[in-house]
C-alpha positions, -999 to +999 in steps of 0.1 A: -252-088+080-254-050+082-217-049+075-222-068+042-252-047+032-232-015+038-203-029+018-226-036-012-243-002-008-209+016-010-207+012-048-237+011-071-222-014-096-214-038-068-249-033-053-264-041-087-243-073-091-251-085-056-288-079-061-288-098-094-269-127-078-292-128-048-325-127-067-314-152-094-299-177-070-331-176-048-354-181-078-331-208-093-331-228-060-370-225-058-375-236-095-350-264-094-367-278-062-401-274-079-388-292-110-374-321-088-407-323-069-434-321-096-415-317-129-413-289-154-442-293-177-445-257-188-418-249-214-417-212-205-410-219-168-382-242-181-368-214-203-369-190-173-352-215-150-326-230-172-318-203-198-328-168-185-320-170-148-285-186-153-277-157-176-288-132-149-267-150-123-236-149-146-242-112-153-243-105-116-211-124-110-194-106-140-201-072-124-176-081-096-145-081-119-160-051-137-162-033-104-126-042-097-116-028-132-134+004-124-114+006-092-081+002-111-092+029-135-097+052-105-062+045-093-047+051-127-064+086-128-049+095-094-082+093-076-085+079-041-084+041-040-106+019-020-094+001+011-070-028+006-079-063+018-069-067+055-083-098+072-072-085+106-100-060+102-132-075+117-153-058+090-133-072+062-133-107+078-171-106+079-173-096+042-147-123+033-167-149+053-199-139+035-182-143+001-167-177+010-202-191+020-218-174-009-193-188-033-199-224-021-237-219-024-234-204-059-211-232-070-235-258-058-265-240-074-248-235-107-236-271-109-272-284-103-286-258-127-261-267-155-270-304-151-307-296-151-303-273-180-288-301-201-316-324-189-342-298-198-328-293-233-331-331-238-367-333-226-398-338-248-412-305-234-382-286-248-381-303-282-419-301-288-431-270-270-404-244-269-403-237-306-440-245-307-450-228-339-424-248-359-426-281-340-463-284-332-471-306-363-442-330-355-450-329-318-487-337-324-479-366-346-453-379-321-478-379-293-500-404-311-472-426-324-459-459-311-428-440-300-446-415-278-430-429-246-395-425-261-377-392-255-369-373-287-332-373-280-331-411-278-337-412-316-326-378-329-292-379-310-286-413-295-259-422-270-224-407-268-210-372-265-198-366-301-233-367-317-247-348-287-223-319-293-228-321-331-266-319-327-264-289-304-241-271-328-263-279-358-292-265-338-278-230-334-286-220-370-321-234-365-326-212-334-314-182-353-338-188-382-366-194-357-359-160-340-359-143-373-390-161-385-375-170-419-376-208-414-391-230-442-428-239-442-431-268-443-397-279-429-376-298-454-370-335-449-349-356-449-325-341-425-289-341-439-271-341-406-290-370-391-271-398-374-271-432-391-303-447-378-290-483-373-267-469-345-299-457-328-328-480-338-309-512-331-305-502-294-341-513-291-350-532-323-331-564-331-333-568-368-314-601-369-340-619-349-364-640-371-399-626-366-417-645-394-451-631-402-472-608-381-509-601-382-520-566-392-556-557-386-572-524-396-606-514-384-627-488-402-663-477-401-689-471-428-708-438-432-742-454-424-768-453-396-749-478-374-713-466-384-708-503-393-675-517-383-653-531-410-623-553-403-595-559-428-566-582-421-534-593-437-502-611-427-470-589-429-440-610-438-416-592-414-388-617-418-353-611-404-323-589-411-302-620-407-320-642-432-318-632-469-352-631-487-371-639-455-395-610-458-395-572-455-364-570-432-346-594-455-333-561-471-310-557-441-293-590-447-277-575-478-256-544-481-275-519-503-261-486-515-282-462-535-282-428-551-315-408-550-326-391-581-334-360-561-325-346-526-359-357-510-354-394-520-388-396-536-372-414-565-341-437-567-317-434-597-293-462-590-286-489-564-262-517-558-269-549-538-242-570-523-258-603-511-245-624-482-230-649-507-208-621-521-226-616-554-232-580-565-260-567-587-266-531-599-299-516-609-308-483-626-340-464-630-344-462-668-359-427-665-326-414-651-301-437-669-290-410-694-284-384-666-269-408-641-234-394-643-245-359-634-268-372-606-238-390-591-220-356-588-249-338-570-265-365-549-250-385-520-242-422-522-262-436-493-261-469-474-296-481-469-306-482-433-337-483-411-349-447-418-349-453-456-382-471-450-392-461-415-388-423-422-420-414-403-417-439-374-427-413-348-441-385-370-466-399-395-493-375-406-525-394-411-556-384-431-587-372-412-607-403-419-580-426-405-578-405-374-616-405-371-617-443-374-591-446-347-611-423-324-642-444-329-623-475-321-610-460-289-645-449-279-637-412-280-663-407-308-694-426-298-702-452-326-738-456-312-747-421-324-765-426-357-745-413-388-718-397-366-690-407-391-710-395-421-717-361-405-681-357-395-669-365-430-695-342-445-684-313-422-647-318-431-652-325-468-626-339-491-592-328-478-566-328-506-547-296-503-533-281-471-561-259-456-557-222-450-566-207-416-598-193-431-608-228-445-600-244-411-623-219-393-652-227-417-647-264-412-646-260-374-679-242-375-694-270-396-681-295-371-697-276-342-730-275-362-732-313-361-751-308-329-779-290-350-782-321-372-791-342-341-814-316-327-834-317-359-832-353-370-827-371-336-841-347-309-843-375-283-806-382-287-798-345-286-817-342-253-808-375-235-772-380-247-759-345-247-726-354-229-717-382-254-726-359-283-706-330-270-676-353-263-678-368-298-680-334-315-650-321-294-630-351-304-638-346-341-627-310-338-594-320-322-585-347-347-594-324-376-569-299-362-544-327-359-547-336-396-536-303-410-515-274-398-521-242-419-494-221-403-467-247-413-483-258-446-484-294-434-511-319-443-515-357-445-496-358-479-468-333-471-444-360-459-446-394-476-442-425-455-417-448-471-430-478-450-460-480-474-464-488-511-452-453-519-418-462-505-417-498-519-424-487-555-395-464-556-374-495-564-397-525-568-411-527-604-390-496-614-353-505-611-339-525-640-308-547-636-277-535-653-260-559-677-288-584-678-293-600-713-330-593-711-348-565-691-351-577-655-367-556-628-368-558-591-399-578-584-431-559-574-450-590-563-472-580-533-467-615-518-430-606-511-441-584-482-477-594-472-506-617-479-537-606-497-560-585-476-593-601-466-624-587-450-636-602-418-622-613-384-584-621-381-592-657-373-605-662-408-570-652-422-551-673-397-572-703-405-556-702-440-521-707-427 
């Protein structure tokens, strides 16, 4: 070992390269074993292990050929050369043996690290936390969605190498803008380079299956003494992508092409429906009929797929009151505390615009002051149920912060959810059939998609069917 150390110490460049390789390899082995054993939850440790340290290792290895180049330069200048390789020399045999073993170790380590690097870049931690200032709104919404157990890449990239490579290449400009800090606030949607969603969604969701109608129940709470529970139910006519006119997913039984009136698809200018029987009908939005020719030149012709309705399937931004009702339903906000919903709504106020950081700070202070209301009006509750009150106030604070993000200018109404009336009425009741003898519009009858909503227990609704 002393022979190897002396060999490295003979030239500073070689010594530096060996030091970098030794330190980075040791740290990489430790961090990879740590990741395998307990996982890499901290994004910064992941960046260190799978982005920074591999670069340091490569730099150390690159110094070896640089050192050889320096040696050749010395020869060219007529300066004394270093000893030639002679394996009959015991000293050189020891050095060669060291490099043979080290090369195998480094090859194994780099292979594992490269694999784990790709795995880390596909993780939810990387997608949601590395670019935390940009992605924290989407990541927060994702964590409370029904897709929270699905890795981001399963939907945003899907299976297969071509789209994986394409997504990584399209991500390079995003990294550059993030480093420069000139990214858009809020981020623009829809994404132009997104993979057709049917290639992804239908790996899990089978649209051709007939689902019939499904019960939808929403539970809210009144702003009264008892935070009275209110139940509203309706039947959603989910239908099937294989049966025309069977319900909501009956859209998928036909082939529908459309042209949006603007890039964000908030309005539709034109659409064509090819039904399973082969008949074709065209519809146009009267507002844009005169400008349809110019719109065709600037906007894309798009085949309707899953994401044209389910555009916020894993990233829906809900209003504060909806989040509060859900927290009460889950028991995170104690419904037995008198007027807890009223006080929470009073503290937050009417949220219409995206709050500024200063406005958020004032609201957070009012939320924390809810405790003073109970100390004054319900001193016994403030004394005897301090833990429940503190937990409820902490939860109210958390869900308020999850309903608006000042730094990215994101609020509940920033990104519309097309799987609601907002999305339906882009076409239904608006689009007029082309060539019809009398004006005929796509029906806007509510019963096409769901039954009338009723108050009360779901059993009362089911009894009607």
